[in-house]
N, CA, C and O atoms as a GROMACS GRO file, in nm:
protein
  276
    1MET      N    1   0.003   0.459  -1.952
    1MET     CA    2  -0.012   0.429  -1.813
    1MET      C    3   0.066   0.538  -1.733
    1MET      O    4   0.163   0.583  -1.794
    2LYS      N    5   0.044   0.585  -1.618
    2LYS     CA    6   0.111   0.673  -1.547
    2LYS      C    7   0.229   0.608  -1.477
    2LYS      O    8   0.232   0.490  -1.442
    3ASP      N    9   0.338   0.708  -1.458
    3ASP     CA   10   0.459   0.656  -1.402
    3ASP      C   11   0.460   0.689  -1.248
    3ASP      O   12   0.528   0.627  -1.167
    4PHE      N   13   0.378   0.792  -1.218
    4PHE     CA   14   0.379   0.836  -1.067
    4PHE      C   15   0.236   0.846  -1.027
    4PHE      O   16   0.150   0.866  -1.112
    5PHE      N   17   0.206   0.830  -0.888
    5PHE     CA   18   0.077   0.850  -0.841
    5PHE      C   19   0.088   0.935  -0.714
    5PHE      O   20   0.183   0.924  -0.636
    6SER      N   21  -0.014   1.020  -0.697
    6SER     CA   22  -0.015   1.098  -0.575
    6SER      C   23  -0.084   1.014  -0.452
    6SER      O   24  -0.138   0.904  -0.466
    7VAL      N   25  -0.075   1.078  -0.344
    7VAL     CA   26  -0.141   1.024  -0.225
    7VAL      C   27  -0.289   0.995  -0.247
    7VAL      O   28  -0.345   0.889  -0.219
    8GLN      N   29  -0.346   1.103  -0.301
    8GLN     CA   30  -0.493   1.102  -0.327
    8GLN      C   31  -0.534   1.000  -0.437
    8GLN      O   32  -0.641   0.939  -0.428
    9GLU      N   33  -0.449   0.983  -0.542
    9GLU     CA   34  -0.480   0.879  -0.625
    9GLU      C   35  -0.467   0.737  -0.585
    9GLU      O   36  -0.540   0.650  -0.632
   10ILE      N   37  -0.366   0.712  -0.490
   10ILE     CA   38  -0.353   0.586  -0.429
   10ILE      C   39  -0.475   0.555  -0.337
   10ILE      O   40  -0.524   0.443  -0.329
   11SER      N   41  -0.520   0.662  -0.268
   11SER     CA   42  -0.631   0.634  -0.170
   11SER      C   43  -0.756   0.613  -0.252
   11SER      O   44  -0.842   0.536  -0.209
   12LYS      N   45  -0.771   0.670  -0.360
   12LYS     CA   46  -0.907   0.644  -0.434
   12LYS      C   47  -0.891   0.504  -0.499
   12LYS      O   48  -0.988   0.428  -0.503
   13LEU      N   49  -0.774   0.471  -0.549
   13LEU     CA   50  -0.751   0.334  -0.613
   13LEU      C   51  -0.770   0.219  -0.520
   13LEU      O   52  -0.818   0.112  -0.557
   14LEU      N   53  -0.729   0.244  -0.395
   14LEU     CA   54  -0.737   0.135  -0.288
   14LEU      C   55  -0.862   0.143  -0.206
   14LEU      O   56  -0.899   0.053  -0.130
   15LYS      N   57  -0.924   0.253  -0.225
   15LYS     CA   58  -1.058   0.292  -0.147
   15LYS      C   59  -1.027   0.292   0.008
   15LYS      O   60  -1.096   0.233   0.091
   16ILE      N   61  -0.912   0.366   0.038
   16ILE     CA   62  -0.862   0.384   0.173
   16ILE      C   63  -0.858   0.544   0.196
   16ILE      O   64  -0.872   0.623   0.102
   17SER      N   65  -0.840   0.582   0.320
   17SER     CA   66  -0.823   0.723   0.348
   17SER      C   67  -0.674   0.772   0.313
   17SER      O   68  -0.578   0.694   0.307
   18ARG      N   69  -0.668   0.902   0.291
   18ARG     CA   70  -0.548   0.960   0.261
   18ARG      C   71  -0.452   0.934   0.382
   18ARG      O   72  -0.334   0.906   0.363
   19SER      N   73  -0.501   0.944   0.496
   19SER     CA   74  -0.421   0.927   0.611
   19SER      C   75  -0.365   0.787   0.627
   19SER      O   76  -0.255   0.767   0.678
   20THR      N   77  -0.446   0.690   0.580
   20THR     CA   78  -0.384   0.558   0.574
   20THR      C   79  -0.276   0.537   0.467
   20THR      O   80  -0.193   0.448   0.483
   21VAL      N   81  -0.276   0.605   0.373
   21VAL     CA   82  -0.177   0.605   0.267
   21VAL      C   83  -0.056   0.669   0.325
   21VAL      O   84   0.054   0.613   0.312
   22LEU      N   85  -0.070   0.794   0.393
   22LEU     CA   86   0.047   0.859   0.454
   22LEU      C   87   0.089   0.768   0.567
   22LEU      O   88   0.210   0.768   0.589
   23TYR      N   89   0.023   0.696   0.638
   23TYR     CA   90   0.067   0.602   0.740
   23TYR      C   91   0.154   0.504   0.681
   23TYR      O   92   0.257   0.474   0.740
   24TYR      N   93   0.123   0.446   0.562
   24TYR     CA   94   0.190   0.340   0.490
   24TYR      C   95   0.336   0.399   0.454
   24TYR      O   96   0.441   0.336   0.466
   25ILE      N   97   0.324   0.530   0.408
   25ILE     CA   98   0.449   0.581   0.364
   25ILE      C   99   0.538   0.621   0.485
   25ILE      O  100   0.659   0.604   0.475
   26LYS      N  101   0.483   0.678   0.606
   26LYS     CA  102   0.566   0.694   0.713
   26LYS      C  103   0.633   0.574   0.780
   26LYS      O  104   0.741   0.583   0.838
   27THR      N  105   0.562   0.461   0.768
   27THR     CA  106   0.604   0.333   0.830
   27THR      C  107   0.684   0.248   0.723
   27THR      O  108   0.709   0.129   0.742
   28ASP      N  109   0.720   0.311   0.616
   28ASP     CA  110   0.800   0.247   0.500
   28ASP      C  111   0.737   0.121   0.451
   28ASP      O  112   0.810   0.034   0.403
   29ARG      N  113   0.618   0.104   0.459
   29ARG     CA  114   0.545  -0.006   0.394
   29ARG      C  115   0.525   0.028   0.223
   29ARG      O  116   0.518  -0.056   0.133
   30LEU      N  117   0.518   0.162   0.212
   30LEU     CA  118   0.493   0.219   0.087
   30LEU      C  119   0.600   0.322   0.055
   30LEU      O  120   0.605   0.427   0.119
   31LYS      N  121   0.691   0.294  -0.048
   31LYS     CA  122   0.790   0.390  -0.066
   31LYS      C  123   0.743   0.504  -0.153
   31LYS      O  124   0.674   0.488  -0.254
   32ALA      N  125   0.786   0.622  -0.106
   32ALA     CA  126   0.746   0.738  -0.182
   32ALA      C  127   0.858   0.851  -0.172
   32ALA      O  128   0.935   0.859  -0.077
   33ALA      N  129   0.858   0.926  -0.268
   33ALA     CA  130   0.947   1.048  -0.278
   33ALA      C  131   0.866   1.170  -0.232
   33ALA      O  132   0.747   1.184  -0.262
   34GLN      N  133   0.938   1.260  -0.156
   34GLN     CA  134   0.877   1.386  -0.117
   34GLN      C  135   0.925   1.499  -0.202
   34GLN      O  136   1.044   1.530  -0.210
   35VAL      N  137   0.835   1.555  -0.263
   35VAL     CA  138   0.863   1.668  -0.346
   35VAL      C  139   0.801   1.795  -0.286
   35VAL      O  140   0.680   1.810  -0.307
   36GLY      N  141   0.858   1.878  -0.222
   36GLY     CA  142   0.809   1.990  -0.145
   36GLY      C  143   0.734   1.926  -0.032
   36GLY      O  144   0.785   1.851   0.051
   37LYS      N  145   0.602   1.965  -0.038
   37LYS     CA  146   0.511   1.896   0.065
   37LYS      C  147   0.429   1.787   0.016
   37LYS      O  148   0.338   1.743   0.087
   38VAL      N  149   0.451   1.741  -0.093
   38VAL     CA  150   0.370   1.641  -0.169
   38VAL      C  151   0.458   1.521  -0.193
   38VAL      O  152   0.573   1.528  -0.237
   39TYR      N  153   0.390   1.403  -0.160
   39TYR     CA  154   0.454   1.275  -0.183
   39TYR      C  155   0.414   1.216  -0.321
   39TYR      O  156   0.297   1.225  -0.360
   40ILE      N  157   0.508   1.156  -0.392
   40ILE     CA  158   0.472   1.095  -0.522
   40ILE      C  159   0.520   0.945  -0.509
   40ILE      O  160   0.624   0.917  -0.452
   41ILE      N  161   0.442   0.857  -0.562
   41ILE     CA  162   0.459   0.711  -0.550
   41ILE      C  163   0.492   0.658  -0.694
   41ILE      O  164   0.413   0.684  -0.785
   42SER      N  165   0.598   0.589  -0.717
   42SER     CA  166   0.621   0.540  -0.842
   42SER      C  167   0.547   0.423  -0.877
   42SER      O  168   0.508   0.350  -0.786
   43ARG      N  169   0.521   0.394  -0.998
   43ARG     CA  170   0.437   0.273  -1.046
   43ARG      C  171   0.505   0.153  -0.994
   43ARG      O  172   0.434   0.059  -0.958
   44GLU      N  173   0.632   0.143  -0.987
   44GLU     CA  174   0.706   0.035  -0.948
   44GLU      C  175   0.683   0.015  -0.790
   44GLU      O  176   0.654  -0.095  -0.742
   45HIS      N  177   0.698   0.124  -0.720
   45HIS     CA  178   0.678   0.093  -0.571
   45HIS      C  179   0.542   0.077  -0.540
   45HIS      O  180   0.519   0.016  -0.436
   46PHE      N  181   0.447   0.119  -0.606
   46PHE     CA  182   0.298   0.088  -0.592
   46PHE      C  183   0.280  -0.048  -0.609
   46PHE      O  184   0.216  -0.110  -0.524
   47GLY      N  185   0.334  -0.114  -0.725
   47GLY     CA  186   0.322  -0.264  -0.749
   47GLY      C  187   0.384  -0.349  -0.648
   47GLY      O  188   0.330  -0.453  -0.611
   48GLU      N  189   0.505  -0.306  -0.598
   48GLU     CA  190   0.556  -0.374  -0.493
   48GLU      C  191   0.467  -0.377  -0.358
   48GLU      O  192   0.453  -0.477  -0.287
   49PHE      N  193   0.416  -0.268  -0.339
   49PHE     CA  194   0.326  -0.255  -0.224
   49PHE      C  195   0.216  -0.344  -0.227
   49PHE      O  196   0.181  -0.411  -0.130
   50LEU      N  197   0.150  -0.345  -0.359
   50LEU     CA  198   0.042  -0.445  -0.374
   50LEU      C  199   0.082  -0.580  -0.363
   50LEU      O  200   0.002  -0.660  -0.314
   51LYS      N  201   0.182  -0.613  -0.398
   51LYS     CA  202   0.247  -0.759  -0.407
   51LYS      C  203   0.265  -0.800  -0.248
   51LYS      O  204   0.227  -0.907  -0.200
   52ASP      N  205   0.328  -0.698  -0.182
   52ASP     CA  206   0.356  -0.723  -0.034
   52ASP      C  207   0.217  -0.761   0.036
   52ASP      O  208   0.199  -0.861   0.106
   53GLN      N  209   0.126  -0.665   0.004
   53GLN     CA  210  -0.005  -0.673   0.079
   53GLN      C  211  -0.085  -0.794   0.048
   53GLN      O  212  -0.160  -0.843   0.133
   54ARG      N  213  -0.071  -0.849  -0.083
   54ARG     CA  214  -0.126  -0.968  -0.130
   54ARG      C  215  -0.060  -1.097  -0.046
   54ARG      O  216  -0.129  -1.184   0.007
   55ASN      N  217   0.080  -1.094  -0.042
   55ASN     CA  218   0.152  -1.193   0.025
   55ASN      C  219   0.108  -1.198   0.175
   55ASN      O  220   0.087  -1.304   0.233
   56LYS      N  221   0.098  -1.080   0.230
   56LYS     CA  222   0.066  -1.069   0.381
   56LYS      C  223  -0.071  -1.134   0.411
   56LYS      O  224  -0.094  -1.203   0.510
   57ARG      N  225  -0.160  -1.103   0.313
   57ARG     CA  226  -0.299  -1.165   0.313
   57ARG      C  227  -0.292  -1.310   0.311
   57ARG      O  228  -0.353  -1.379   0.393
   58LYS      N  229  -0.219  -1.357   0.221
   58LYS     CA  230  -0.207  -1.510   0.206
   58LYS      C  231  -0.152  -1.568   0.323
   58LYS      O  232  -0.202  -1.672   0.365
   59ASP      N  233  -0.047  -1.510   0.388
   59ASP     CA  234   0.017  -1.555   0.500
   59ASP      C  235  -0.075  -1.567   0.609
   59ASP      O  236  -0.071  -1.667   0.681
   60SER      N  237  -0.167  -1.464   0.629
   60SER     CA  238  -0.246  -1.468   0.753
   60SER      C  239  -0.361  -1.560   0.732
   60SER      O  240  -0.420  -1.609   0.828
   61GLU      N  241  -0.397  -1.586   0.601
   61GLU     CA  242  -0.497  -1.683   0.582
   61GLU      C  243  -0.441  -1.825   0.610
   61GLU      O  244  -0.516  -1.908   0.662
   62GLY      N  245  -0.331  -1.853   0.585
   62GLY     CA  246  -0.273  -1.971   0.606
   62GLY      C  247  -0.234  -1.996   0.752
   62GLY      O  248  -0.195  -2.108   0.786
   63ASN      N  249  -0.244  -1.900   0.834
   63ASN     CA  250  -0.207  -1.917   0.975
   63ASN      C  251  -0.328  -1.916   1.066
   63ASN      O  252  -0.320  -1.902   1.188
   64GLN      N  253  -0.442  -1.932   1.000
   64GLN     CA  254  -0.569  -1.938   1.087
   64GLN      C  255  -0.575  -2.069   1.154
   64GLN      O  256  -0.522  -2.169   1.106
   65THR      N  257  -0.647  -2.070   1.277
   65THR     CA  258  -0.653  -2.197   1.339
   65THR      C  259  -0.797  -2.245   1.304
   65THR      O  260  -0.893  -2.168   1.305
   66HIS      N  261  -0.806  -2.383   1.271
   66HIS     CA  262  -0.940  -2.431   1.226
   66HIS      C  263  -0.967  -2.532   1.344
   66HIS      O  264  -0.889  -2.617   1.386
   67LEU      N  265  -1.084  -2.507   1.385
   67LEU     CA  266  -1.139  -2.606   1.486
   67LEU      C  267  -1.254  -2.703   1.440
   67LEU      O  268  -1.353  -2.665   1.378
   68ASP      N  269  -1.234  -2.815   1.472
   68ASP     CA  270  -1.333  -2.917   1.408
   68ASP      C  271  -1.418  -2.961   1.541
   68ASP      O  272  -1.361  -2.997   1.645
   69PHE      N  273  -1.549  -2.955   1.529
   69PHE     CA  274  -1.624  -2.986   1.628
   69PHE      C  275  -1.698  -3.131   1.594
   69PHE      O  276  -1.775  -3.181   1.676
   0.00000   0.00000   0.00000
């Protein structure tokens, strides 16, 4: 298994645009190291990002308002 991923690889895995991955990096939602002009994301940080996203989705589902008619 890979130890590091590129922005391109993350975008393909998550089926999102490269610019969205870069946005997550710039807003510190996804931790990455910059090597020259290229960002690399460790497997550990990618796993943390996925876990955070899953938790945010669960939280937002729990906060939905249910209306009974």
